[in-house]
GUMI-972967 format. One record per atom (N, C-alpha, C, CB): x, y, z. Coordinates in steps of 0.05 Angstrom, whole numbers, plus 5000, padded with zeros to 4 digits. Glycine has a CB too. Example, Ala and Ser with C-alpha at 12.3 -4.5 7.8 and 13.67 -1.06 7.14 Angstrom:
<recs>
526448865156 524649105156 526449345156 522649115181 525749555142 527349795143 525850015157 528249885114 
</recs>
This chain:
<recs>
501949764997 499849985005 502050265000 498549935043 501350474982 503050654983 501250894992 504650674956 502351145002 502151315015 501751574997 504251295031 499651734993 499451934970 501752134981 496252084965 502552294955 503752514974 501952714983 506052654961 499552724973 498152944982 497452915011 495852994967 497452715018 497152615056 499252705070 497152255064 501752755057 503452845079 503653175069 506652665082 504553295096 505053585099 506753665080 506153655123 506953975064 508354025050 510854105068 507154185034 514254275056 515654275072 515054595087 518454185058 514154745081 513054965090 511154935114 511955085069 509554725113 508154595127 508654455155 507554455112 511754325146 513154195164 514754365177 514553985155 515654605167 517154835185 515955025201 518555005168 513655015192 511655135212 510855015237 509355155201 510154685225 510154545246 512554445266 509054375238 514754495258 517254435278 516954665289 520454385268 516854945278 517255185296 514855185320 517055475276 512155115317 509755075336 510854895355 507054955322 511854655348 512854445362 514954545387 514154245340 516854695377 519354825402 517955015412 522454975393 515855165403 514455345422 512755235440 512855525409 511855035432 509654875448 512054695476 507554595419 513954635469 516254515483 517254705504 518454445464 516854925493 518455105516 516455245529 520755325505 514255305527 511955455535 510655305558 510055505510 510055075553 508754835565 509654735593 509154615547 512454775595 513554745624 512755025643 517054715622 512555305628 512355475638 508855515651 513555635621 507455445621 504655405633 503955185663 502955295607 505255035661 504454795686 505154875704 505354515688 507855045707 508355235729 506455375736 510155395725 505055585726 503355755724 500555645736 503255845697 499655465722 497655355735 497255275763 497355195724 499355045759 499254885794 500355145812 502054525801 501155285810 501855565827 499255675831 503855805811 497255775811 494655845814 492855665832 493655875788 493655385818 491555205839 492055185867 491554905833 494455195870 494855135898 495455435913 497554905901 496355585909 496755815921 494155965931 498255975904 491555885911 489156015920 487755805932 487556145898 488955645945 487555435959 487555395984 488255215951 486155476001 486755416033 487655246040 485055406049 486554916029 487854606044 490354646035 486554276033 491454766011 494454756012 496254816042 495254965990 495955086047 497055176068 496154986092 496255466071 494654886099 493154756122 494154526124 490254736120 494854326100 496054086097 498654106107 495854006070 500254376093 503254456101 503354436131 503954776091 502354586148 502254716173 501354416191 499655026174 499554266183 498554016190 501153796191 496353936168 502053766168 504353516164 506753596177 505353446133 507153846180 509753986200 509654046228 510454256191 507053916240 505953866268 506754176281 507653576285 505854356263 506354646273 504954706300 505354856251 502554646300 500754696322 501754596352 497954556315 503054376347 504854306371 506854426384 505954136367 509254456358 511854536358 512554836359 512854426337 510154946352 510055286356 510655396376 507955406354 509255326401 509655416430 512655346439 507455256450 513855176429 516255066439 518555256423 516454716433 518055316396 519055546379 519555776388 517555616362 516755856396 517256176407 518656166434 514056346412 517755966451 520055936477 523055966463 519955576493 523655806450 526455796441 527456026429 526955596423 525456196420 526856476408 526356656423 526156586382 524756676444 525156766475 527556796482 524056606496 528056536485 530356486508 533156626488 530856056518 532956596463 535256666446 535057016453 534656546408 532657096449 532557506454 533757486475 529257726459 533957346494 534357436528 537557396531 532357196554 538657256517 542357186507 542357456491 543156826481 541757536475 541757786459 541558086474 539457756439 538858046487 537758306501 537558246529 534858416491 539358216548 538958176576 535758296585 541658326592 534558176610 532458336615 532858616628 530858196631 535458746641 535658906653 535659176633 537558856668 536559066606 536959266589 534059346570 539559186572 532859096574 529559136560 528159266579 527758836553 527859276598 526259416621 527259636620 526359316648 529159736620 530760036620 529660166597 534160036616 529260016568 528560076547 525460186539 529459876535 524160076560 521260116559 520060416568 520059906578 521460576579 520760806587 518360756611 519760976561 517060996615 514561016636 512360776630 513061326633 510760666645 508760486649 509060216649 507160526633 507460056642 507859776639 509259696612 505259626642 511959476621 512359406600 510559236577 514259326605 511959196555 510659016535 510558766535 511559046514 508458606530 507858326532 511158166524 504858246508 512258236502 514258106493 516658126517 514858226465 516958356533 518958376546 518358256568 519858626548 515758196575 514658106603 515457776602 510758186606 515457596573 516257396571 519157356566 514857326556 520657586553 523657536550 524857476582 525157816533 523357686597 524957656622 524557436638 524657856638 522557216633 522656926648 524056786636 520356776651 525456616656 526556356642 525956196628 526956216652 527756116608 526555936586 524855726594 528555806570 525255546612 524155286618 520455356625 526155156649 521155606643 517555726642 516355796624 516855946655 517655946609 516556076577 515455846569 519056206552 517155616565 516155316548 513555226557 518155056554 514155146584 511555016596 509155186593 511754966627 509655506600 507655676597 505955686571 508655916603 507055706552 507155666525 504455436518 510455556517 506155196530 504554936520 501254976528 505854646536 501955076554 498655056571 497055246561 498555116605 498255506556 497355766547 495855716522 499555976543 497255546499 496355526470 495355226468 498855596448 493455206468 492454846458 492354816431 489054736467 493854586425 494054546390 491554606374 494754226382 488854556384 486554566375 485354746367 485454486386 486054986387 486255226386 487255386363 487355276404 489555396366 491855476352 490755386320 494855296364 490055106319 489354986291 487655206274 487554706295 484655236299 482555316289 483555646280 480055276311 484855776304 485256096295 486756096269 487256286319 489355936262 490655996243 488955926214 493255866248 487555676217 486455616192 483955836185 485455296194 482755996208 480756156205 482456396184 479456266236 485056466200 486356746190 487256616158 489656896213 487956366148 488656306119 485956266099 490556026119 483756166118 481956236097 480956556094 479556066102 481256746114 480857036108 482357166091 480957176129 485657076088 487057116070 486257076041 488957006076 486256836041 486156746013 483156845996 486356406014 481356866020 478456986005 479457245999 475357006026 480557466017 481457706004 482857725978 482957806021 484857555975 486657585955 484557495926 489657365962 482757305934 481257235910 479057485897 479556975919 478157635916 476357825918 476158035936 474557725918 477958105950 477558255969 478058545964 478858165988 476658765975 477159055972 477659185999 474859205958 479659425996 480459566022 482059376035 477859656041 482559446058 484359366074 483059036091 484759646094 484558866092 483658656105 482758606130 485058526102 481458476143 480958436175 481458196177 478058496189 484558106194 484657876197 485257906234 486957736175 483357686248 483157736273 483357426281 480657906281 483957446308 484557166325 482457216351 488557116337 481557056361 480757076395 482656956403 478056946409 482957096435 484257086452 483356956475 484857276455 480656966478 478656926498 479256646517 475956906482 480156416497 480956146506 484156206521 480955906478 485556306513 488156426521 488056476545 488956646510 486656746549 486156816577 484156646601 485057086574 483156516583 481056366600 483456126613 477956216579 484956046602 486955816601 488255936634 489655816567 489556226627 490956326649 489056426676 492656566637 486656426675 484356426694 484556146711 481356456677 484755936695 484155696705 486755566714 482655536684 488955726718 491255606734 492755486711 490355396758 493255596688 495455516674 498655606678 494655596650 498755856687 501156016698 501555836726 500456376703 500055756747 500555616770 502255326759 497355556787 500955186741 501554876731 503854946726 499854726706 504755126707 507055196699 508955176718 507055406689 508855316729 510555436765 511355176771 508155576798 509455036788 509854796796 511454576779 507554706801 511554536750 512254356733 514954396738 511254366706 515754656735 518954766733 520054786753 519555006722 519154826780 520054786806 520454516811 518354896823 518654336804 518754056807 520853956803 517353946793 521954116776 524853946763 527254096769 524953916727 526854296794 529654366803 530754206822 529854606813 533954276829 534654096844 534654226873 537153986835 534254046894 533954206922 536054406925 534054016946 534254606947 536154846958 538954776974 534455026978 540754876976 543054846991 542054967016 545454976980 543154977038 543055207064 543355547059 545955117083 545355587042 545555787031 543455947013 547255737023 541955756987 540455836979 537955926994 540355706964 537355727008 535155697026 534755957039 535555467045 537156027049 536756207069 535856477054 539456237087 537556547027 536756727008 534056817001 537656656988 533756546992 530556536977 528356577001 529756206960 529156457023 526856507048 526856847054 527856297082 529056987054 529357197056 526757397041 532057217047 527657377015 525857496992 523157436996 526557396962 522757156999 519857077000 518457217023 519556757004 519857207044 518557347070 518557687069 520457237100 519357717053 520158017055 517358197026 524858037043 517357947011 515758026989 517658116973 513758206994 519458106961 521558256941 521258046923 524958316951 521257796920 522357566903 519457526884 523557266924 519357576862 517157356840 519057296818 513957526825 522157266828 523357116804 523456766806 526457226800 523156646787 523456366789 526556246805 523056276758 526056116831 528656016848 530355886825 527955776875 532655846834 534055676823 534555406831 535855786820 532855406847 532855076867 530155046874 534855056900 529854786885 526754756890 527154766923 525054416876 525254986931 525355036963 522454806977 524555456970 523454826999 521254687018 518854767008 521154777049 516254557013 514354577011 512654897010 514054407026 513054957042 511455157053 512255427038 511855177085 515355517034 516355687014 515055646990 519055647010 515555416970 514255376951 511455476944 514455166952 509355436960 507155526962 506555816962 506355416980 508755926986 508456176982 508656386956 510056236997 511056266944 511956406924 511056326900 514356416924 509156096894 507056056873 504956276885 505755696871 503756266902 502056466904 502256726901 501356456921 504356886905 505057086901 505557136872 506757116916 507856996866 507757046833 505756986813 509756906822 503456796824 501056786803 499657026799 498956606811 499057096826 497257296830 498457606821 496557286860 500957656815 502057806797 502257816769 503757816803 503357626767 504057526737 501357466719 505857226739 499057306731 496657286716 495857516713 494657136727 495857706730 493757976730 495658186710 493058146769 497958146712 498958286690 498158176661 501758296693 498557996655 498257826630 495457806621 499357536633 493257846640 490557806631 489958146625 488557636656 491158376635 491158596622 491758636601 492058736631 494658546596 495758596568 494758416544 498958576569 493058216547 492058106531 489358156519 492357946537 489058256497 486058356498 484658086489 485258626476 482258156481 479857926479 479757806448 476558066486 481358046431 480957936403 483858066396 477858056384 485557996370 487658016368 487358116339 489257806376 488558336326 488258426302 490758406286 487258686303 491658216275 494058136259 495058376243 493457916241 493858516230 494358726209 495659026231 490758796188 496259006256 497059216268 498659086292 494759406276 501459236296 503159156311 501759086347 505359396306 502858926358 501858916384 503159046402 501458696394 500959246412 503059466437 501259416460 503359886430 502459566472 501259546504 498059606504 502759806525 497159486516 493859486529 493159796523 493559406570 490759776504 489260136509 490460206487 490160376538 493560246477 494760406457 493160376435 497560346451 492860586422 491860566390 493660396370 491860876377 492260286354 494360086341 495360286309 492359716332 497360226304 497960376278 498160156253 500960556280 497460206228 497060006209 500459926206 495060126178 501559696192 503159616194 504159736159 502859346205 507059816162 507659886138 507359796112 509359906139 507159526108 507059376083 504459496073 507059046086 502059606093 499259616081 499159786067 497259636096 501159976064 501060256045 501460226020 502960446051 502159956015 502459875982 500559665981 505559745970 499159586000 497259325994 495659275967 495059336014 494659515963 492359545934 494459505911 490359905930 496459605914 497459535890 498759195885 499559755885 499859125909 500658885915 498158665908 501758895945 496158735915 494158585906 493258565882 492558615916 493358785866 493058795836 494658655821 493459025827 496758605826 499358485820 498358155816 501858545847 497458055848 496757825851 495057715834 495957805871 493157895834 489857855813 491157855786 486858195813 492857985781 493957965750 495357735739 495658175745 497857745759 498557425758 496757195755 499857355782 494357205774 492256955780 491357035742 488957025814 490457185734 488557135712 490857105689 486057415707 492957165686 494957105666 495656845668 497357255668 496056655695 496056375697 493756245673 495356305730 491256405692 488856255673 488656235647 486456365675 489556535630 489256475606 491456385594 488356665595 493456335606 495856255592 495455945586 498556335610 494055755601 492955505588 492555465559 490555455599 490855745549 490555765524 492355665500 490355975522 494555805510 497255815497 497555505488 499855935519 499055305499 498455045490 497454925474 497854945499 493854995482 492254895464 492155005432 489954905477 492455225434 492455425406 495055235387 493755855415 497255255408 499655095391 498854865371 501454945412 497654655399 496754475383 495554425365 496254385390 493354605365 491054645342 491754695315 489354865348 494354845319 496255025295 497954795287 498355335307 498754585301 500354345287 498754155274 502054185307 496854175289 494653945278 493453955256 492553915293 492854235247 492054445226 493454415201 492654725235 496254405206 498454325186 499654095179 500354445191 498953875199 499953605195 498353395193 501553535212 495553515202 493653255202 492353145184 491853275216 494253035159 493152945135 491352685138 495352895115 492452495157 491652235171 491252325193 493552005171 490152085205 490252035237 492251945243 488351855250 494751805226 497151705238 498951935243 498451485221 498352105226 500452345224 499852535246 500352505196 497252525253 496352765272 497152575299 492452895269 497152345301 497952285329 501052305325 496851985342 502752255307 505352265302 506652505310 505752225276 505152795304 506153015307 505153175325 506253115289 502753035346 501753165362 502953005391 498653175356 503952745385 505452585405 508752635412 505152305394 509452745394 512352835396 512353035415 513752925370 511053325414 510453495432 510553485455 508953545430 508253305461 507253265481 508953085501 504953185475 511152845493 512152735504 515252925504 511652455494 516353185491 518353295499 516853425523 520053455478 514553585521 513553795537 513853655570 510153865526 513253435566 512853275593 515853305610 511952935585 517353195587 520153135591 521153395615 522053155556 521053575596 521553845598 520353925623 520553985576 518253935633 516553995650 518253865682 513653855638 517753515678 518753385693 522053455707 518553175679 523653555683 526253665694 525753955706 528553685669 524254115698 523954365713 523154295740 521854555700 520954085746 520254075775 522253915789 517553955779 523753765780 525753665791 528253905798 526453435771 528854045777 530354225784 529654495808 530954305759 527254535810 525854635834 525854545861 523654615829 525954255859 526954065880 529154155895 527653815868 530954095881 533554045889 534754335895 535153885865 534054545872 534154815876 533454935908 532154935854 530754915921 529754965945 532154805965 526554855947 532554605961 534354415981 536454515985 535054135972 538454555963 540954705966 540854995979 542054725940 538455135971 538055425984 537155366018 535355615964 536455196014 535355186052 537854996062 531254986060 539054926055 541854806065 543955016070 543154596043 544355276052 545955386055 545255656062 547355346037 543055736067 542055996078 542355986109 538956046069 544456186121 545056086147 542856256166 548456136154 542456166185 540456196208 541356306237 539455926213 540756376246 541856576273 542056376299 539356856281 543156306318 543156186334 540456226350 545356226344 538755916356 536855956370 534055876355 537156216377 534356026333 532755946311 532655766291 532356086302 535255606291 535055486271 534455166281 537455556254 534755106304 534354856313 531954726304 534354876340 531054446322 528954306309 526654446324 528953986312 526754626343 524554736353 524155056351 524454646379 526755116332 527155426325 524955496309 529855506309 523855756307 522455886290 523355836264 522356146296 525655846254 526455876222 526655526211 530156086218 527355416237 528055126230 524755006219 529554936261 522755036246 519955016237 519055126214 518455116253 519355366200 518555516178 519855376154 519355796180 522655306156 524055106136 522754856129 526655026146 521154786154 520254466146 517254516139 520554206175 515154766142 513854826130 514254936092 512954956148 515755026095 516655106067 517354856051 519155316067 519154726066 518554416044 517154266037 519354236046 515154216056 512854106055 511154246028 511554126083 510854446026 509554706010 511054585975 511255126027 514154595975 514954595954 514354325943 517454665956 515154135969 514653835958 511953745948 515253635980 509853845953 507353815947 506853965917 505653915970 507754255912 508254365884 509354135867 510354625885 512254125873 512953965853 511853685847 515253945855 510653595869 509053305859 507053335836 507153185882 505453525844 503053655821 504453735796 501353955832 507253845795 508953955768 509053595752 513254145780 510353455771 511253185766 508952985754 512453075793 505753075761 503852925752 503353075731 501752865768 503153305730 502153355699 504453275676 501453715694 506753285687 509153245664 508152925660 513153315677 508152755679 507552455671 505752435650 506452285694 502952615662 500452575642 500952605615 498352765646 503052825615 503852945582 505052715569 506353205580 506952595586 509152455570 507852095568 512652485592 505652065588 504051765574 502351865552 501651575597 501252075548 499352145521 501552175504 497352435522 504352325503 505352305483 506151905475 507852545487 507051865489 507851575487 505551395475 508651465517 503251455481 501151295471 500751365442 498551325487 500251625433 500151695416 502251675395 499351855422 504851675400 507051575384 506751255376 509751615399 506551145399 505650815395 504050725374 504050715417 501550915380 499650855360 499650925331 497650935368 501151175335 501351245301 503751035288 502451625294 506150945308 507350755295 506350465286 509150735309 504250405302 502250125295 501650195265 498950085316 499650445266 498450475234 500450565214 495950695232 502450555217 504750605201 505650325195 506950785216 505950145213 506349875202 503649755189 507449675226 501849795189 499449715179 499349835147 497149835199 499750075149 500250235117 502550085105 501150615119 504450025118 506449965099 505449725089 509249945110 505149475109 504249225106 501949215083 503249145133 
</recs>
């Protein structure tokens, strides 16, 4: 069986088809990246899953405590207190002045994982909804009512008892010094040793009454994340980045629209390739299968490069002491980012795999039809 010359594309048609194949192979990986980014970055479940997989809601209180401990080393409590000026010190200064082991125990009791997850996921829903179709300044609030309830129900007292129970017994000299401070009402600082039961109860009662009252006064019932956290009752000032928020949102929504429209580019190129070459079913499958296979391979390589590039970047970026350990804030953020990048790359690889499979099937069917025509 012979193939008619009119059933094959001419030289000029082949030239254009090859040109469109090259364009398709180059643009399709970029379009895949854009579509995956559009699908994930505007999907609240993407962020919620990354945070849950990194166990952020259990680890964040310890990470905050670790960061505060590092801040005490860099800025001792004496210097911090002197810089506050008149009035009550800020909440950060209060926590920074406490011993690290007490801060960690207190944070774990004040911030239940279930409460934190509900608040964070609520903020994520608000942010994504605002990026999609919000106007004006966003309102991102979390409720601190449960935190204040935990304080009133003895979270601080429980933390104090746990920390003191883990201290070594006091020596005679330590006991004499601590006893004098407690009896004179001068000591509200955690002791360096475990005093007798009577002194412990007096100290816990005094420290709990003083610190609980201060923390409850400082904590509002609702916290606006779009304003810095200042002293209770002080007027809030919008964060600096809010001044260019409208411009930023305009660019984000434009990028989203471009990603959606860009999906038409590979489709148009495939249609042009088919129009130029589809003289028969075999030729159509052959000329369409090759660009799909090539674009799939390139997309897979781009996804792999992104994954390896992020791994190298995460391993080489320097992190400050106290912030990069297993429970440090930056270490925790890196773990969350790793999960997000992994999910992103998996979606890119899934799209690449689908294109490679389609290209292989088309090429294989075209080869089968060719053998039949020759036979």
